[in-house]
mmCIF file of the C-alpha atoms, coordinates in Angstrom:
data_MODEL
# 
_entry.id   MODEL 
# 
loop_
_atom_site.group_PDB 
_atom_site.id 
_atom_site.type_symbol 
_atom_site.label_atom_id 
_atom_site.label_alt_id 
_atom_site.label_comp_id 
_atom_site.label_asym_id 
_atom_site.label_entity_id 
_atom_site.label_seq_id 
_atom_site.pdbx_PDB_ins_code 
_atom_site.Cartn_x 
_atom_site.Cartn_y 
_atom_site.Cartn_z 
_atom_site.occupancy 
_atom_site.B_iso_or_equiv 
_atom_site.pdbx_formal_charge 
_atom_site.auth_seq_id 
_atom_site.auth_comp_id 
_atom_site.auth_asym_id 
_atom_site.auth_atom_id 
_atom_site.pdbx_PDB_model_num 
ATOM 1   C CA . MET A 1 1   ? -26.376 -19.162 -149.206 1.00 0.00 ? 1   MET A CA 1 
ATOM 2   C CA . PHE A 1 2   ? -27.282 -15.926 -151.007 1.00 0.00 ? 2   PHE A CA 1 
ATOM 3   C CA . GLU A 1 3   ? -30.628 -15.888 -149.237 1.00 0.00 ? 3   GLU A CA 1 
ATOM 4   C CA . LYS A 1 4   ? -28.898 -15.744 -145.861 1.00 0.00 ? 4   LYS A CA 1 
ATOM 5   C CA . LEU A 1 5   ? -26.516 -13.031 -147.030 1.00 0.00 ? 5   LEU A CA 1 
ATOM 6   C CA . LEU A 1 6   ? -29.306 -10.864 -148.356 1.00 0.00 ? 6   LEU A CA 1 
ATOM 7   C CA . GLY A 1 7   ? -31.537 -11.406 -145.334 1.00 0.00 ? 7   GLY A CA 1 
ATOM 8   C CA . ILE A 1 8   ? -34.208 -13.168 -147.343 1.00 0.00 ? 8   ILE A CA 1 
ATOM 9   C CA . GLY A 1 9   ? -33.887 -16.241 -145.165 1.00 0.00 ? 9   GLY A CA 1 
ATOM 10  C CA . TYR A 1 10  ? -34.480 -14.137 -142.036 1.00 0.00 ? 10  TYR A CA 1 
ATOM 11  C CA . ALA A 1 11  ? -37.582 -12.569 -143.543 1.00 0.00 ? 11  ALA A CA 1 
ATOM 12  C CA . MET A 1 12  ? -38.925 -15.954 -144.634 1.00 0.00 ? 12  MET A CA 1 
ATOM 13  C CA . ALA A 1 13  ? -38.269 -17.435 -141.208 1.00 0.00 ? 13  ALA A CA 1 
ATOM 14  C CA . GLU A 1 14  ? -40.012 -14.496 -139.540 1.00 0.00 ? 14  GLU A CA 1 
ATOM 15  C CA . GLY A 1 15  ? -43.032 -14.872 -141.827 1.00 0.00 ? 15  GLY A CA 1 
ATOM 16  C CA . ALA A 1 16  ? -43.208 -18.623 -141.213 1.00 0.00 ? 16  ALA A CA 1 
ATOM 17  C CA . SER A 1 17  ? -43.136 -18.197 -137.434 1.00 0.00 ? 17  SER A CA 1 
ATOM 18  C CA . GLY A 1 18  ? -45.964 -15.675 -137.660 1.00 0.00 ? 18  GLY A CA 1 
ATOM 19  C CA . ALA A 1 19  ? -48.065 -17.978 -139.835 1.00 0.00 ? 19  ALA A CA 1 
ATOM 20  C CA . ALA A 1 20  ? -47.791 -21.058 -137.574 1.00 0.00 ? 20  ALA A CA 1 
ATOM 21  C CA . PRO A 1 21  ? -49.728 -19.644 -134.584 1.00 0.00 ? 21  PRO A CA 1 
ATOM 22  C CA . ALA A 1 22  ? -52.413 -18.240 -136.852 1.00 0.00 ? 22  ALA A CA 1 
ATOM 23  C CA . ALA A 1 23  ? -52.927 -21.697 -138.349 1.00 0.00 ? 23  ALA A CA 1 
ATOM 24  C CA . ALA A 1 24  ? -53.373 -23.132 -134.854 1.00 0.00 ? 24  ALA A CA 1 
ATOM 25  C CA . GLY A 1 25  ? -56.385 -20.876 -134.451 1.00 0.00 ? 25  GLY A CA 1 
ATOM 26  C CA . THR A 1 26  ? -55.679 -19.390 -131.032 1.00 0.00 ? 26  THR A CA 1 
ATOM 27  C CA . ALA A 1 27  ? -56.103 -15.644 -130.722 1.00 0.00 ? 27  ALA A CA 1 
ATOM 28  C CA . ASP A 1 28  ? -53.711 -15.339 -127.772 1.00 0.00 ? 28  ASP A CA 1 
ATOM 29  C CA . ALA A 1 29  ? -50.903 -17.039 -129.651 1.00 0.00 ? 29  ALA A CA 1 
ATOM 30  C CA . ALA A 1 30  ? -51.457 -14.818 -132.687 1.00 0.00 ? 30  ALA A CA 1 
ATOM 31  C CA . ALA A 1 31  ? -51.387 -11.655 -130.573 1.00 0.00 ? 31  ALA A CA 1 
ATOM 32  C CA . ALA A 1 32  ? -48.216 -12.804 -128.823 1.00 0.00 ? 32  ALA A CA 1 
ATOM 33  C CA . ALA A 1 33  ? -46.567 -13.590 -132.151 1.00 0.00 ? 33  ALA A CA 1 
ATOM 34  C CA . GLU A 1 34  ? -47.479 -10.169 -133.554 1.00 0.00 ? 34  GLU A CA 1 
ATOM 35  C CA . GLY A 1 35  ? -46.133 -8.394  -130.462 1.00 0.00 ? 35  GLY A CA 1 
ATOM 36  C CA . ALA A 1 36  ? -42.943 -10.423 -130.594 1.00 0.00 ? 36  ALA A CA 1 
ATOM 37  C CA . ALA A 1 37  ? -42.539 -9.714  -134.308 1.00 0.00 ? 37  ALA A CA 1 
ATOM 38  C CA . ALA A 1 38  ? -43.120 -5.960  -133.839 1.00 0.00 ? 38  ALA A CA 1 
ATOM 39  C CA . THR A 1 39  ? -40.419 -5.583  -131.204 1.00 0.00 ? 39  THR A CA 1 
ATOM 40  C CA . PRO A 1 40  ? -37.511 -6.971  -133.271 1.00 0.00 ? 40  PRO A CA 1 
ATOM 41  C CA . SER A 1 41  ? -38.563 -4.988  -136.357 1.00 0.00 ? 41  SER A CA 1 
ATOM 42  C CA . ALA A 1 42  ? -38.649 -1.751  -134.334 1.00 0.00 ? 42  ALA A CA 1 
ATOM 43  C CA . LEU A 1 43  ? -35.266 -2.607  -132.878 1.00 0.00 ? 43  LEU A CA 1 
ATOM 44  C CA . VAL A 1 44  ? -33.920 -3.368  -136.346 1.00 0.00 ? 44  VAL A CA 1 
ATOM 45  C CA . MET A 1 45  ? -35.205 -0.006  -137.626 1.00 0.00 ? 45  MET A CA 1 
ATOM 46  C CA . LEU A 1 46  ? -33.580 1.769   -134.685 1.00 0.00 ? 46  LEU A CA 1 
ATOM 47  C CA . VAL A 1 47  ? -30.271 0.026   -135.328 1.00 0.00 ? 47  VAL A CA 1 
ATOM 48  C CA . GLN A 1 48  ? -30.476 0.893   -139.031 1.00 0.00 ? 48  GLN A CA 1 
ATOM 49  C CA . PHE A 1 49  ? -31.082 4.598   -138.365 1.00 0.00 ? 49  PHE A CA 1 
ATOM 50  C CA . ALA A 1 50  ? -28.466 4.899   -135.607 1.00 0.00 ? 50  ALA A CA 1 
ATOM 51  C CA . PRO A 1 51  ? -25.505 5.269   -138.042 1.00 0.00 ? 51  PRO A CA 1 
ATOM 52  C CA . LEU A 1 52  ? -27.426 7.910   -139.993 1.00 0.00 ? 52  LEU A CA 1 
ATOM 53  C CA . VAL A 1 53  ? -28.113 9.900   -136.833 1.00 0.00 ? 53  VAL A CA 1 
ATOM 54  C CA . LEU A 1 54  ? -24.509 9.467   -135.713 1.00 0.00 ? 54  LEU A CA 1 
ATOM 55  C CA . LEU A 1 55  ? -23.273 10.673  -139.099 1.00 0.00 ? 55  LEU A CA 1 
ATOM 56  C CA . PHE A 1 56  ? -25.469 13.788  -138.869 1.00 0.00 ? 56  PHE A CA 1 
ATOM 57  C CA . VAL A 1 57  ? -24.170 14.544  -135.362 1.00 0.00 ? 57  VAL A CA 1 
ATOM 58  C CA . VAL A 1 58  ? -20.559 14.203  -136.543 1.00 0.00 ? 58  VAL A CA 1 
ATOM 59  C CA . PHE A 1 59  ? -21.217 16.480  -139.541 1.00 0.00 ? 59  PHE A CA 1 
ATOM 60  C CA . TRP A 1 60  ? -22.849 19.023  -137.234 1.00 0.00 ? 60  TRP A CA 1 
ATOM 61  C CA . PHE A 1 61  ? -19.882 19.252  -134.874 1.00 0.00 ? 61  PHE A CA 1 
ATOM 62  C CA . VAL A 1 62  ? -17.172 18.964  -137.534 1.00 0.00 ? 62  VAL A CA 1 
ATOM 63  C CA . LEU A 1 63  ? -18.541 21.036  -140.421 1.00 0.00 ? 63  LEU A CA 1 
ATOM 64  C CA . ILE A 1 64  ? -21.720 22.995  -139.756 1.00 0.00 ? 64  ILE A CA 1 
ATOM 65  C CA . ARG A 1 65  ? -21.091 24.417  -136.284 1.00 0.00 ? 65  ARG A CA 1 
ATOM 66  C CA . PRO A 1 66  ? -17.552 25.754  -136.970 1.00 0.00 ? 66  PRO A CA 1 
ATOM 67  C CA . GLN A 1 67  ? -18.697 27.307  -140.257 1.00 0.00 ? 67  GLN A CA 1 
ATOM 68  C CA . ARG A 1 68  ? -21.535 29.121  -138.486 1.00 0.00 ? 68  ARG A CA 1 
ATOM 69  C CA . LYS A 1 69  ? -19.099 30.452  -135.872 1.00 0.00 ? 69  LYS A CA 1 
ATOM 70  C CA . LYS A 1 70  ? -16.756 31.685  -138.613 1.00 0.00 ? 70  LYS A CA 1 
ATOM 71  C CA . ASP A 1 71  ? -19.617 33.352  -140.523 1.00 0.00 ? 71  ASP A CA 1 
ATOM 72  C CA . LYS A 1 72  ? -20.727 35.076  -137.322 1.00 0.00 ? 72  LYS A CA 1 
ATOM 73  C CA . GLN A 1 73  ? -17.201 36.426  -136.718 1.00 0.00 ? 73  GLN A CA 1 
ATOM 74  C CA . VAL A 1 74  ? -16.905 37.706  -140.306 1.00 0.00 ? 74  VAL A CA 1 
ATOM 75  C CA . LYS A 1 75  ? -20.297 39.428  -140.066 1.00 0.00 ? 75  LYS A CA 1 
ATOM 76  C CA . GLU A 1 76  ? -19.282 41.037  -136.782 1.00 0.00 ? 76  GLU A CA 1 
ATOM 77  C CA . MET A 1 77  ? -15.942 42.183  -138.273 1.00 0.00 ? 77  MET A CA 1 
ATOM 78  C CA . LEU A 1 78  ? -17.698 43.770  -141.272 1.00 0.00 ? 78  LEU A CA 1 
ATOM 79  C CA . ASN A 1 79  ? -20.205 45.546  -139.024 1.00 0.00 ? 79  ASN A CA 1 
ATOM 80  C CA . ASN A 1 80  ? -17.406 46.991  -136.845 1.00 0.00 ? 80  ASN A CA 1 
ATOM 81  C CA . LEU A 1 81  ? -15.437 48.608  -139.698 1.00 0.00 ? 81  LEU A CA 1 
ATOM 82  C CA . LYS A 1 82  ? -14.570 52.263  -139.179 1.00 0.00 ? 82  LYS A CA 1 
ATOM 83  C CA . ALA A 1 83  ? -12.542 54.963  -140.882 1.00 0.00 ? 83  ALA A CA 1 
ATOM 84  C CA . GLY A 1 84  ? -8.825  54.589  -140.246 1.00 0.00 ? 84  GLY A CA 1 
ATOM 85  C CA . ASP A 1 85  ? -8.819  50.772  -140.140 1.00 0.00 ? 85  ASP A CA 1 
ATOM 86  C CA . ARG A 1 86  ? -6.114  49.063  -142.169 1.00 0.00 ? 86  ARG A CA 1 
ATOM 87  C CA . VAL A 1 87  ? -7.730  46.251  -144.177 1.00 0.00 ? 87  VAL A CA 1 
ATOM 88  C CA . CYS A 1 88  ? -6.878  43.553  -146.690 1.00 0.00 ? 88  CYS A CA 1 
ATOM 89  C CA . THR A 1 89  ? -9.361  42.859  -149.478 1.00 0.00 ? 89  THR A CA 1 
ATOM 90  C CA . ILE A 1 90  ? -10.241 39.481  -150.916 1.00 0.00 ? 90  ILE A CA 1 
ATOM 91  C CA . GLY A 1 91  ? -8.089  40.375  -153.916 1.00 0.00 ? 91  GLY A CA 1 
ATOM 92  C CA . GLY A 1 92  ? -5.047  40.953  -151.698 1.00 0.00 ? 92  GLY A CA 1 
ATOM 93  C CA . ILE A 1 93  ? -5.024  44.762  -151.800 1.00 0.00 ? 93  ILE A CA 1 
ATOM 94  C CA . TYR A 1 94  ? -4.007  46.477  -148.561 1.00 0.00 ? 94  TYR A CA 1 
ATOM 95  C CA . GLY A 1 95  ? -5.466  49.875  -147.833 1.00 0.00 ? 95  GLY A CA 1 
ATOM 96  C CA . THR A 1 96  ? -6.812  52.227  -145.210 1.00 0.00 ? 96  THR A CA 1 
ATOM 97  C CA . ILE A 1 97  ? -10.526 52.930  -144.918 1.00 0.00 ? 97  ILE A CA 1 
ATOM 98  C CA . THR A 1 98  ? -11.326 56.588  -145.545 1.00 0.00 ? 98  THR A CA 1 
ATOM 99  C CA . GLY A 1 99  ? -15.102 56.352  -145.775 1.00 0.00 ? 99  GLY A CA 1 
ATOM 100 C CA . ILE A 1 100 ? -17.957 53.905  -145.330 1.00 0.00 ? 100 ILE A CA 1 
ATOM 101 C CA . LYS A 1 101 ? -21.419 54.032  -146.842 1.00 0.00 ? 101 LYS A CA 1 
ATOM 102 C CA . ASP A 1 102 ? -24.132 51.362  -146.685 1.00 0.00 ? 102 ASP A CA 1 
ATOM 103 C CA . ASP A 1 103 ? -22.549 48.546  -148.719 1.00 0.00 ? 103 ASP A CA 1 
ATOM 104 C CA . THR A 1 104 ? -19.446 50.297  -150.042 1.00 0.00 ? 104 THR A CA 1 
ATOM 105 C CA . VAL A 1 105 ? -16.098 51.142  -148.493 1.00 0.00 ? 105 VAL A CA 1 
ATOM 106 C CA . THR A 1 106 ? -13.660 53.766  -149.783 1.00 0.00 ? 106 THR A CA 1 
ATOM 107 C CA . LEU A 1 107 ? -10.004 52.775  -149.418 1.00 0.00 ? 107 LEU A CA 1 
ATOM 108 C CA . SER A 1 108 ? -6.845  54.814  -149.645 1.00 0.00 ? 108 SER A CA 1 
ATOM 109 C CA . VAL A 1 109 ? -4.252  52.664  -151.410 1.00 0.00 ? 109 VAL A CA 1 
ATOM 110 C CA . GLY A 1 110 ? -0.564  53.093  -152.260 1.00 0.00 ? 110 GLY A CA 1 
ATOM 111 C CA . ARG A 1 111 ? 1.956   55.885  -151.796 1.00 0.00 ? 111 ARG A CA 1 
ATOM 112 C CA . ASP A 1 112 ? -0.125  58.356  -153.790 1.00 0.00 ? 112 ASP A CA 1 
ATOM 113 C CA . ASN A 1 113 ? -3.208  57.610  -151.638 1.00 0.00 ? 113 ASN A CA 1 
ATOM 114 C CA . LEU A 1 114 ? -5.326  56.561  -154.590 1.00 0.00 ? 114 LEU A CA 1 
ATOM 115 C CA . THR A 1 115 ? -8.940  56.099  -153.664 1.00 0.00 ? 115 THR A CA 1 
ATOM 116 C CA . MET A 1 116 ? -10.697 52.857  -154.413 1.00 0.00 ? 116 MET A CA 1 
ATOM 117 C CA . VAL A 1 117 ? -14.347 52.018  -153.820 1.00 0.00 ? 117 VAL A CA 1 
ATOM 118 C CA . ILE A 1 118 ? -15.095 48.363  -153.039 1.00 0.00 ? 118 ILE A CA 1 
ATOM 119 C CA . ALA A 1 119 ? -18.023 46.381  -151.700 1.00 0.00 ? 119 ALA A CA 1 
ATOM 120 C CA . ARG A 1 120 ? -18.087 45.848  -147.951 1.00 0.00 ? 120 ARG A CA 1 
ATOM 121 C CA . TRP A 1 121 ? -18.174 42.051  -148.387 1.00 0.00 ? 121 TRP A CA 1 
ATOM 122 C CA . GLY A 1 122 ? -14.903 42.324  -150.361 1.00 0.00 ? 122 GLY A CA 1 
ATOM 123 C CA . ILE A 1 123 ? -12.888 42.888  -147.178 1.00 0.00 ? 123 ILE A CA 1 
ATOM 124 C CA . ARG A 1 124 ? -11.135 39.760  -145.941 1.00 0.00 ? 124 ARG A CA 1 
ATOM 125 C CA . SER A 1 125 ? -9.554  40.985  -142.721 1.00 0.00 ? 125 SER A CA 1 
ATOM 126 C CA . VAL A 1 126 ? -8.786  43.988  -140.578 1.00 0.00 ? 126 VAL A CA 1 
ATOM 127 C CA . GLU A 1 127 ? -5.083  44.335  -139.833 1.00 0.00 ? 127 GLU A CA 1 
ATOM 128 C CA . GLU A 1 128 ? -3.914  45.011  -136.286 1.00 0.00 ? 128 GLU A CA 1 
ATOM 129 C CA . VAL A 1 129 ? -1.695  47.935  -137.350 1.00 0.00 ? 129 VAL A CA 1 
ATOM 130 C CA . THR A 1 130 ? -3.314  51.284  -138.097 1.00 0.00 ? 130 THR A CA 1 
ATOM 131 C CA . ILE A 1 131 ? -1.688  54.483  -139.314 1.00 0.00 ? 131 ILE A CA 1 
ATOM 132 C CA . GLU A 1 132 ? -2.388  56.303  -136.065 1.00 0.00 ? 132 GLU A CA 1 
ATOM 133 C CA . ASN A 1 133 ? -0.501  53.863  -133.834 1.00 0.00 ? 133 ASN A CA 1 
ATOM 134 C CA . ASP A 1 134 ? 2.441   52.930  -136.073 1.00 0.00 ? 134 ASP A CA 1 
ATOM 135 C CA . ALA A 1 135 ? 5.510   55.118  -136.602 1.00 0.00 ? 135 ALA A CA 1 
ATOM 136 C CA . LYS A 1 136 ? 6.561   53.663  -139.959 1.00 0.00 ? 136 LYS A CA 1 
ATOM 137 C CA . GLU A 1 137 ? 4.829   54.462  -143.191 1.00 0.00 ? 137 GLU A CA 1 
ATOM 138 C CA . LEU A 1 138 ? 2.392   51.731  -144.203 1.00 0.00 ? 138 LEU A CA 1 
ATOM 139 C CA . ASN A 1 139 ? 1.711   52.750  -147.799 1.00 0.00 ? 139 ASN A CA 1 
# 
């Protein structure tokens, strides 16, 4: 019973069917048995790898592809920063960009317009409202 569950019985039966034509001594029968045995094993291997391939395809469309799109949008947003943009940092600080150098951004924060220098990658989002186009005071 356990042999059938584990597939040992199938392997033994396959080996026995391959040995019978060889014992008969005919070369044609042996070649036919080997060709017949190769086809099911290739099919079995294909069926065994199909779930693995399907799992990779699902992971690609559910996890990897959307993450790459998001990373591309964030990179584009960071490259398009300019002075006067209202931004929110990863730490939750809202400020207005006053200057940009290679990898650093200078922010004006609060009512007293305190300056703060942060890394460019530390910016989470660019807000739609800027000081130039809004009548109310943002700081």
